[in-house]
C-alpha positions in Angstrom: 116.7 45.1 121.9 113.7 46.0 119.9 110.7 48.3 120.5 107.1 46.9 120.8 104.2 49.2 119.9 100.7 48.1 121.1 98.3 48.7 118.2 95.0 50.3 118.7 92.5 48.8 116.3 88.9 47.7 115.7 90.0 44.2 114.5 89.7 45.3 110.9 91.7 48.5 110.7 94.5 50.2 112.6 93.5 53.4 114.3 95.4 56.6 113.6 96.9 56.8 117.2 99.0 53.7 116.3 100.7 55.5 113.5 101.9 58.3 115.8 103.1 55.7 118.3 105.1 53.9 115.7 106.9 57.2 115.0 107.8 57.5 118.7 109.0 53.9 118.6 111.3 54.6 115.7 112.6 57.7 117.6 113.7 55.5 120.5 116.6 54.3 118.4 116.7 51.0 120.2 116.5 48.7 117.2 113.6 47.4 115.1 110.0 48.3 115.8 107.5 45.5 116.2 103.7 45.9 116.5 101.4 43.8 118.6 97.9 43.4 117.2 95.9 41.6 120.0 92.4 40.9 119.0 89.9 38.3 117.7 89.7 37.6 114.0 91.9 40.6 113.5 93.9 39.3 110.5 92.9 42.4 108.5 94.2 44.8 111.2 97.5 42.8 111.4 97.8 43.1 107.6 97.2 46.8 107.8 99.8 47.1 110.5 102.3 45.3 108.4 102.1 48.0 105.7 103.0 50.8 108.1 106.3 52.4 107.2 109.1 51.6 109.7 107.6 48.5 111.1 109.8 45.4 110.9 107.4 42.7 112.3 103.8 42.4 113.3 102.8 39.9 116.1 99.2 38.8 115.7 97.7 37.4 118.8 94.2 36.0 118.1 91.9 34.8 120.9 88.2 35.2 121.9 89.5 36.6 125.2 90.8 39.6 123.3 87.6 40.4 121.3 86.6 43.3 123.6 90.0 44.7 124.5 89.5 44.0 128.2 92.5 45.6 129.9 93.4 42.5 132.0 93.5 40.2 129.0 95.4 42.6 126.8 98.0 43.3 129.6 98.5 39.5 130.0 99.1 39.2 126.2 101.7 42.0 126.3 103.4 40.4 129.3 103.6 37.1 127.5 106.1 38.6 125.0 107.4 41.6 127.1 110.8 39.9 127.8 111.9 40.4 124.2 111.7 44.2 124.3 113.5 47.1 125.7 110.6 49.6 125.1 106.8 48.9 125.2 104.8 51.8 123.8 101.1 52.5 124.1 99.1 55.4 122.6 98.0 57.7 125.4 94.4 57.0 124.7 91.7 55.6 127.0 92.7 52.0 126.0 96.4 52.6 126.3 96.1 54.3 129.7 94.0 51.4 130.8 96.5 48.7 129.9 99.9 50.3 130.3 99.9 50.7 134.2 99.0 47.0 134.6 102.0 46.0 132.4 104.3 48.4 134.2 103.2 47.1 137.6 103.6 43.5 136.7 107.1 44.2 135.3 107.9 46.2 138.5 109.0 49.3 136.5 107.9 52.9 136.5 105.6 53.9 133.8 106.7 57.0 131.7 103.5 58.7 130.8 102.4 61.0 128.0 105.7 61.6 126.3 105.9 64.3 123.6 109.6 63.8 122.6 112.3 61.2 122.6 115.7 62.6 123.5 117.5 59.3 123.6 116.6 55.7 124.3 116.3 56.3 128.0 115.4 60.0 128.1 112.1 61.6 127.2 110.1 64.8 127.5 106.6 65.0 128.9 104.3 67.9 129.8 103.4 68.6 133.5 101.2 71.2 135.2 98.7 71.1 132.4 101.4 71.7 129.8 102.8 74.8 131.5 106.2 73.0 132.1 108.0 70.3 130.3 109.8 67.6 132.4 112.8 65.7 131.1 112.6 62.1 132.4 115.3 59.6 132.4 114.7 55.9 133.1 117.2 53.2 134.1 114.6 50.4 134.0 115.5 47.5 131.8 112.1 47.6 130.2 110.6 51.0 129.6 106.8 51.1 129.6 105.7 54.3 127.9 102.4 56.0 126.9 102.7 58.4 123.9 100.9 61.7 123.5 100.0 61.2 119.9 99.8 64.9 119.1 103.6 65.2 119.9 104.6 62.9 117.0 103.8 62.9 113.2 101.9 59.9 112.0 103.9 57.2 110.2 102.9 56.5 106.6 100.1 54.0 106.4 101.6 52.4 103.3 105.2 51.6 102.3 106.1 49.0 104.9 106.4 45.2 104.2 106.7 43.7 107.7 106.4 40.0 108.3 103.4 38.8 110.3 104.0 36.3 113.0 101.2 34.5 114.9 101.4 34.3 118.6 99.2 32.2 121.0 96.4 34.2 122.4 96.1 34.3 126.2 93.2 32.7 128.1 90.5 34.8 129.7 91.8 36.1 133.0 88.3 35.9 134.5 88.8 39.2 136.3 86.4 41.2 134.3 83.7 40.5 131.7 82.2 42.5 128.8 78.6 43.5 129.3 77.7 46.1 126.6 79.0 49.0 124.7 77.2 52.2 123.6 78.9 53.8 120.7 78.2 57.4 119.7 77.4 57.6 116.0 78.1 60.8 114.1 78.6 61.8 110.5 81.3 64.2 111.6 85.0 63.2 111.9 86.2 61.8 115.3 87.8 64.5 117.3 91.2 62.9 117.7 91.4 62.3 113.9 89.8 65.4 112.6 91.8 67.9 110.6 89.5 70.8 111.5 87.8 71.1 114.9 85.1 73.7 115.9 84.6 74.0 119.7 82.1 75.9 121.7 82.2 77.1 125.3 79.9 78.0 128.2 79.1 81.4 126.6 76.7 79.5 124.3 74.2 79.4 127.2 72.3 76.2 126.4 72.4 72.9 124.6 70.0 74.2 122.0 72.2 77.2 121.3 75.2 75.0 121.2 73.7 72.9 118.4 72.1 75.9 116.6 75.2 78.0 116.4 78.1 75.5 116.3 76.8 72.6 114.3 76.2 74.5 111.0 79.9 75.7 111.2 81.2 72.2 111.8 79.0 70.8 109.0 80.2 73.5 106.6 83.8 72.8 107.3 83.4 69.0 107.6 84.9 69.5 111.0 84.8 67.6 114.3 82.6 69.3 116.9 84.2 69.9 120.3 83.4 71.6 123.6 85.1 73.1 126.6 84.8 71.3 130.0 82.6 74.2 131.2 80.2 73.6 128.4 80.1 69.8 129.1 79.7 70.3 132.8 76.8 72.7 132.1 75.1 70.0 130.0 75.4 71.9 126.7 77.4 69.1 125.0 78.0 65.3 125.7 81.2 64.2 127.5 82.7 62.6 124.4 83.0 66.1 122.8 85.2 67.5 125.6 88.6 68.9 124.6 91.2 69.4 127.3 93.4 67.8 129.8 90.6 65.8 131.2 89.0 65.3 127.8 90.6 64.6 124.4 94.0 65.9 123.4 93.8 67.2 119.8 96.2 68.8 117.3 94.2 69.5 114.1 95.3 71.7 111.2 92.7 74.2 112.2 91.1 74.8 115.6 88.2 77.3 116.0 87.3 78.2 119.6 84.0 80.1 120.0 83.0 81.5 123.4 85.9 79.7 125.1 87.8 81.8 127.6 90.9 79.5 127.5 91.2 77.9 130.9 94.6 76.1 131.5 93.0 72.6 131.3 91.4 73.4 127.9 94.6 74.9 126.5 96.5 71.8 127.5 94.3 69.8 125.1 94.5 71.9 122.0 97.4 74.3 122.0 99.5 72.1 119.7 96.9 72.8 116.9 98.6 74.1 113.8 96.4 77.2 113.4 94.1 78.4 116.3 91.3 80.9 115.7 89.5 82.4 118.7 86.2 84.2 118.7 85.4 85.9 122.1 84.0 89.2 123.1 86.3 89.5 126.1 89.6 91.0 124.9 91.3 89.7 128.1 90.4 86.1 127.4 93.4 83.8 127.8 92.6 82.0 124.6 93.9 85.0 122.7 97.4 84.3 124.1 97.7 81.1 122.1 95.5 82.1 119.1 97.1 82.7 115.7 94.0 84.7 114.7 91.6 86.4 117.2 88.2 88.0 116.6 86.9 90.2 119.4 83.2 89.8 118.7 79.9 88.3 119.9 79.9 84.6 118.8 76.1 84.7 118.2 76.8 87.3 115.5 80.2 86.2 114.2 79.7 82.5 113.8 76.5 82.7 111.7 78.2 85.4 109.6 81.2 83.0 109.1 78.8 80.2 108.0 77.2 82.5 105.5 80.6 83.6 104.1 81.6 80.0 103.7 
């Protein structure tokens, strides 16, 4: 049987998390990889999905009920074609985690969450205990519903594929929920989950004003995403959408700079897969140094501005 990847998109383009999920789907070795683009007037997104290397077919489901990606409606759309697939893969994003459990429950199967490696079509690895241990999970379910930790898989090439696009009937509105409004944070900086460089600040910054005064110039200089530890977010120094960690965003950029972050387990779980980690902290015993490739034992209020000047 074949693998179905549920695309994450904005109706016009396919989001990067989909590319990593396609790679995981190819690794399942179960046959062809199909991609479901469920949306409203999403022909452009379907065309973009068809170009992804390794994708054999794109299923485009178009319906007004799918315009806002309401979990109940998207789950119903997945279930409408689920019988044709041995594996159904979602990115382990907010959207994916919202829809996948509903699909698994309706299919009466156990969801396999947050996989980082495919060992065989029925066996996977996933982190547990905030990434301090790796569990090997085997599933005997006929249909495997899986969420994919995108940092565990390389992104498939955006170009190079020539998949066919098949139209599917869109589902009717379930009536179980309705869209009211959406507030979208606008920033000139790259989105955290897609940024190649991330600069993060911790509680040591002391205030929201200092957070912006010290960290923002470095992020702007490097054209980097701006992140924060949970402690900094809880203290009100940075908004929730900047939080990196197990209960925030899981990232794996080419370069991660952590300033004034001690390195609590939950933070490390969200960024330790970064290619190069740089830590700036005046505490030589800070746990962040245990995962850092480069460590600077210094006061961040001195070191970060000096780094900005040097750049």
